C-alpha positions in Angstrom: -18.6 13.3 17.5 -21.4 16.1 17.0 -20.0 18.5 14.3 -22.0 17.4 11.0 -19.4 18.7 9.1 -16.6 16.3 11.0 -18.8 13.2 10.8 -16.7 10.6 8.0 -19.5 9.6 5.3 -19.1 5.2 5.2 -20.5 4.0 1.7 -17.4 1.6 0.7 -16.7 -0.8 3.5 -13.4 -3.1 3.3 -13.5 -6.5 5.7 -9.9 -7.9 6.8 -10.7 -11.2 8.9 -8.8 -13.0 11.6 -5.5 -14.1 9.4 -5.9 -18.1 8.2 -9.0 -18.6 10.3 -12.0 -19.7 8.5 -14.4 -19.4 12.1 -14.6 -15.8 11.1 -16.7 -16.9 8.2 -20.4 -16.5 10.3 -19.4 -13.4 11.2 -17.9 -11.8 8.0 -21.6 -13.0 6.5 -23.5 -11.3 9.5 -21.7 -7.8 8.3 -22.3 -8.3 4.6 -25.9 -8.6 5.2 -25.7 -6.0 7.6 -23.8 -3.3 5.5 -25.9 -4.2 2.6 -29.4 -3.8 4.0 -27.8 -0.2 4.8 -26.9 0.4 1.2 -23.1 0.6 1.6 -20.7 -1.8 -0.6 -18.8 -4.4 1.1 -15.0 -5.4 -0.3 -13.5 -8.8 0.8 -10.2 -8.8 1.6 -8.7 -11.3 -0.6 -6.3 -13.0 1.7 -9.1 -13.5 4.4 -10.9 -15.0 0.9 -8.2 -17.2 0.6 -9.5 -19.1 3.4 -13.4 -18.6 3.6 -15.1 -19.0 0.5 -18.8 -19.2 1.3 -19.5 -15.8 0.7 -20.7 -13.2 -2.4 -18.5 -10.5 -1.7 -15.8 -8.8 -4.1 -12.5 -9.6 -3.0 -9.7 -7.3 -3.2 -6.1 -6.9 -2.5 -5.0 -4.9 0.7 -4.3 -1.5 -0.9 -6.7 -1.7 -2.9 -9.4 -1.9 0.0 -7.2 0.9 1.1 -7.9 2.6 -2.0 -11.7 2.0 -2.2 -13.0 2.1 1.3 -14.1 4.6 3.3 -13.6 2.2 6.6 -12.4 -1.0 7.0 -13.0 -3.6 9.8 -11.4 -6.0 11.4 -12.5 -9.1 12.6 -10.3 -11.0 15.0 -7.5 -9.9 17.9 -5.8 -7.0 18.2 -2.7 -9.1 15.9 -5.1 -9.3 12.8 -5.3 -5.0 13.3 -1.9 -5.0 14.0 -1.3 -6.4 10.8 -3.8 -4.1 8.9 -2.4 -1.0 10.4 1.0 -1.8 9.3 -0.3 -2.4 5.1 -2.9 0.7 5.6 -1.0 3.5 7.0 -0.4 5.2 3.8 -3.8 5.1 2.7 -5.8 7.6 5.0 -8.9 4.6 5.7 -9.5 4.3 9.3 -9.7 1.1 10.9 -12.6 -0.7 13.5 -12.0 -3.3 15.5 -14.0 -6.2 16.2 -13.4 -8.9 18.7 -14.3 -12.2 18.7 -12.9 -13.7 21.6 -11.2 -11.7 24.6 -11.4 -8.0 24.4 -8.2 -6.7 22.7 -6.6 -3.1 23.5 -7.3 -1.9 20.0 -10.3 -4.2 19.2 -12.6 -3.6 21.3 -16.0 -3.6 19.6 -17.5 -6.6 20.7 -19.6 -8.8 18.0 -22.4 -10.0 20.1 -24.1 -6.3 20.1 -21.6 -5.3 16.9 -25.1 -4.3 14.8 -26.3 -1.4 17.5 -22.5 0.0 17.2 -22.3 0.0 14.0 -26.0 1.6 13.6 -24.0 4.7 16.0 -21.1 4.7 13.9 -22.3 5.1 10.7 -24.7 7.9 11.8 -21.3 9.5 13.3 -21.4 9.0 17.0 -18.4 7.8 17.4 -14.7 8.2 18.9 -12.0 8.7 16.6 -8.4 8.8 17.4 -5.1 8.9 15.5 -1.8 6.6 16.3 1.6 6.6 14.9 3.9 3.7 13.6 7.4 3.3 13.3 9.4 2.7 10.3 13.0 0.9 10.2 15.5 0.6 7.7 18.2 -2.0 7.7 21.3 -0.7 6.5 24.2 -2.9 5.9 27.8 -2.1 4.6 26.3 1.1 4.1 23.4 -0.5 1.5 19.8 -0.8 2.3 18.9 -4.8 3.2 15.3 -4.7 4.3 13.0 -3.2 6.8 9.5 -2.5 7.0 6.9 -0.9 9.9 5.5 -1.2 13.1 2.4 -0.2 15.0 3.5 -2.0 18.0 7.3 -2.4 18.2 10.7 -3.4 17.0 12.4 -5.2 19.0 15.8 -6.1 18.2 17.0 -9.6 19.8 19.5 -12.6 20.3 18.6 -15.6 17.7 20.6 -18.4 19.8 18.6 -19.8 22.9 21.4 -19.2 25.5 23.9 -16.2 24.3 23.3 -12.6 24.9 24.4 -9.8 22.2 26.0 -6.3 22.7 24.3 -3.5 20.5 25.1 0.3 20.7 22.2 2.8 20.8 22.7 6.3 19.2 19.8 8.9 19.2 19.9 11.8 17.1 23.4 10.4 15.9 24.1 11.1 19.9 26.1 8.0 21.4 23.2 7.1 24.2 24.7 3.3 25.2 26.7 0.2 24.5 24.6 -2.6 26.3 25.0 -6.2 26.9 21.4 -7.8 26.7 18.8 -10.4 25.3 17.7 -7.6 23.3 16.3 -4.2 22.8 12.1 -3.1 22.6 11.3 0.4 21.2 8.1 1.2 20.7 5.6 3.6 20.1 2.4 3.9 22.8 0.4 1.8 21.3 3.0 -0.7 21.6 3.2 -0.1 25.5 0.8 -2.1 26.6 2.4 -5.4 24.7 6.1 -7.0 24.9 7.6 -3.5 26.2 5.2 -4.3 29.2 6.5 -7.4 29.6 9.7 -5.7 30.0 9.1 -3.4 32.5 8.1 -0.5 30.4 6.0 2.2 31.5 1.9 2.3 29.7 1.9 5.6 27.7 -0.8 7.6 27.1 -1.6 6.5 23.2 -1.6 10.1 22.0 1.7 10.9 23.1 4.4 11.6 20.9 7.0 9.6 22.6 9.0 6.4 21.9 10.6 4.3 24.6 13.4 1.8 24.5 13.3 -1.1 26.5 16.3 -3.6 27.5 15.1 -6.9 27.9 17.3 -8.8 30.6 20.4 -6.6 30.6 23.8 -7.7 31.9 23.7 -4.7 34.2 21.2 -3.1 36.3 22.0 0.0 35.4 20.2 -0.5 32.4 16.8 1.1 32.7 13.6 1.6 30.0 14.2 5.1 28.2 11.4 7.4 26.9 12.3 9.7 24.1 10.7 12.3 21.7 8.6 10.7 18.8 10.3 12.7 16.5 13.8 11.5 17.1 15.6 9.0 15.0 17.4 6.2 16.3 20.1 4.0 15.1 20.8 0.6 16.8 24.2 -1.1 15.6 24.9 -4.8 16.0 28.3 -5.0 17.6 30.8 -6.8 15.6 32.5 -8.0 18.9 30.5 -11.1 19.1 29.1 -14.2 16.7 26.2 -14.4 18.0 23.2 -14.1 15.5 20.8 -11.5 16.0 17.3 -10.4 14.7 15.2 -7.9 14.2 11.3 -8.8 14.6 8.1 -5.9 13.5 5.2 -6.5 15.9 6.4 -9.8 16.6 5.1 -10.9 12.9 8.4 -10.2 10.3 11.9 -11.2 11.1 15.0 -10.3 9.6 18.4 -11.8 10.2 21.1 -9.6 11.3 24.8 -10.1 11.2 28.0 -7.6 13.3 27.9 -4.3 12.2 24.3 -4.3 10.4 22.6 -0.8 11.4 19.2 -0.5 12.4 17.1 2.5 11.8 14.4 3.4 13.3 11.8 6.5 13.2 8.2 7.8 13.4 6.1 7.4 10.5 5.3 10.4 8.4 1.9 8.8 8.2 -0.7 7.8 10.9 -3.5 5.1 11.0 -7.1 6.3 12.6 -9.0 4.1 14.7 -12.6 4.3 15.4 -14.1 3.7 19.0 -17.7 3.1 19.9 -18.5 6.7 21.0 -18.4 5.5 25.3 -14.8 4.4 24.5 -12.8 5.0 27.6 -9.0 4.1 27.5 -8.8 3.4 31.3 -11.5 1.3 31.2 -9.8 -1.0 28.9 -6.3 -0.8 30.9 -8.9 -1.7 33.6 -10.1 -5.0 32.1 -6.9 -6.1 31.1 -4.9 -5.7 33.2 -7.2 -6.4 36.1 -6.5 -3.2 37.8 -8.8 -3.0 41.0 -9.8 -6.4 40.9 -8.9 -9.5 44.0 -6.9 -11.7 42.6 -7.4 -14.3 44.8 -10.9 -15.1 46.9 
């Protein structure tokens, strides 16, 4: 970013560590000291504070992080950022991911050179990217039963080990198909490099306003991945012809059991999440590194 008027001012910084992992403590302390030396206020996510007590930071709820912070930094992996995005999507606060191990698709800032990168980001030298989430509601007997947000995907899948489920899919109230399979993945562009990719779905560029539906082990080979508009509304109905129990899972982290006749309704979330990257961020470079494109698989 070069336009001074477009630069964000980061005065209050929130920190979220990998869930239930006290090993992130050293990195959090280092970040705290760095931001204090740069005259910034630092707040620590209370769930992180529960497993990491050796700090002098004020711990607050996830909602307070969203309300009070100008930037929230996630220390961990992609899974930690997924959780943060779901809880902070309504607050408009940007997220920045720092990986402590392997490079992630979302947490692409290396902990080794983090202070140099943060110097640039505080000075306004960064890449800003907006990505959307999807929101889902479960309807049972005409009433709201449960639901949640997903940054990667919503997955309807079997709960029994060796049984398939049957579901009907409607797009914008129009019947699409009936499918006998292990399940169905409804993915955002962000999630297209996650479970959807393993299911044979295409990689979607993050800025696209689309969703993809990827069948999981369909009973017929004619069921193929389908890409639809991000403005569409999806309705998945669990068929009452089979007694096999199904489940719906959000980002692989939140589950609800489904019964025959349940509707799982999915649409684009009205709010987006903003992710900050280093100024030289290159999405295709991340793909090459993670998917080993152009690399010899064997010597």
